N, C-alpha and C positions, 0 to 999 in steps of 0.2 A: 504493500500500500504506500509505503514512504517512497519507494523507488518510482512508483506510477506517478504520484503527484510531483515528485522531484523533477522527473523528465517532462512532465506537462509544464511546470513552471519555467524550466530552463528554455524549452523550445518556444513557448509563449513569450519569454522574455526576449528571445531573438526576434520574433515578429513584432512585438511591441516596439523594440529599439528601433528596428527598420522603419516601422510606420511613423513613429515620432521624428526621426531624422528627416524623413520624407517630408511630413508636414512642416517642419521648421525650414527645410531647403526651399519649399514652395514660397514662403514668406521672406526668403532671403536672409534668415537669422543666422549669424555666424556660427558655425559648428565646431571649429577647430579646437577650442579648449573645453567644449561641452560634452565630450562623448562620455565621460565617466558619470557626470550628472543625468544624462539622458538614460543610460544603462541602469541606473539606481532608480529613476522614475520608472522605467519599464519593469523592472523587478517588483516593485511595490504595485504597480497596476496588474501585474500577473498574479500576485498573491490576493489582492482585492477580488479579482475576477474569479479565481477558483473557490476563494472562501464564500463568496455571495452565491456561486452557482451550485457548489457540490456540497457545502457544509451548512449554509443558512438557508438553503432552497429559496432564495429571493431572486430567481432568475428575471422576472419582470422589472426589477429595479437595477439591474446591473449595468445597463448601458448609460442611464442617467447618471449613476454614481461614478462610473469610470470617466464620464465626460467632465463632470464637475471636478473630480479628483485630479485629472490630468491638467485641467486648467489652472487649479490652485497650486500644483506642484511646478509647473512651467512658470507661473507668476512668480513663486518664491524663488526658484533657482536662476531665472534669468532676468528678474526685475523688469517684467514687462506689465503693462496694465491689464486689468482682469478681462475688459471686454475683448481685447485683442487675443489674449490667450484663449478665451472661450471660442472665438472664431477659429483659431489655430487648431484646437481640439476637435472642433466639429468637422472641418475640413480633413483633418488627419484621419478621423474616424470613417468619413465618407470614402476617402482615397484608399485606406486599408481594407475597408469592407468591399469595395469594387475589385480590387486585386485579389482578395481572398475568395470572393464569390467566383471570379474567372477561373482561378486555379481549381476550385471545387468543380465547376462545370466541366472544364477541361478533362479533369480526371473521371468524371462520370461518362462523359462522351467518348472517351478512349477506353472505356471498361477496365480502368485500373482500379478504381475504388467506387464507392457508393456512399450515400448520406449516413446509412446506418453503420457501415465500416468505420468511418471517421469517428463516430460517437463511441463505438464499443471496442475497437481495436487500437491499442496503444501506438503500434508501429504506423498505421495508417494516419492517425492524429498527429504524431510528431512529424512525419514526412510531409503532411499537408502544410504545417506551420512552418517547416523548414523551406520549403519551396516558396511559400508566400513571402517569407523574410528574404529570401535570396532575390526574388523579383523586386521586391520594395528596395533593397539594397542597391540593386542595379539601376533602377529608376532615380534613386537618389544621387547615385554616382554621375549619371547621365546629366541630371540637372546641375550638379555642382561643377562639372567639367564644361558644359556648355553654356553656363550661365549668361555670359556676356552676349553670345550669339543669339540666344532666345530672346533676351531682352531687346536687342536691336531689332530683330524680326517683328516682335510683337509691337514695339513702339512705331516702326514704319507702317505696319498694317493700320494701326489705330489713327496715325497722322493722315494716311491717305484716305480712310474712311471718313474721317471727320471734314476733309475738304470737298468731298464730292456731293 
């Protein structure tokens, strides 16, 4: 039981870290010296998630609790205003959820896994979180390396659109 929850928390922490870094890089918040802080926040969020879902049986309140907890921890760790961190939290949740759902659908369509196997089998669960985390890390890496190019392209697009 301890190994099961330990591995769930470990792989969930990897996914939370990747999603949190993606959300922060979408808003161009510097990540260079904040990796340890983001990993600690992800570990706390993983523990809150599994406590609420598995032990307290409060699955209905998990998402709201995680969004508020994430906003408060980002606000404290990075000294950012609360409304801005709430926006970062919601966008991060949506981005991570979309990627997680895409990975789940890809696994189901390829007949590698199904919804019940992910919830009942530890290997499927951990593989799903690991693949989602890797994809989120790759998107974050792409955004961090191509930051200037993307900004110029978007700025040019919006300037052209406003003159027409």
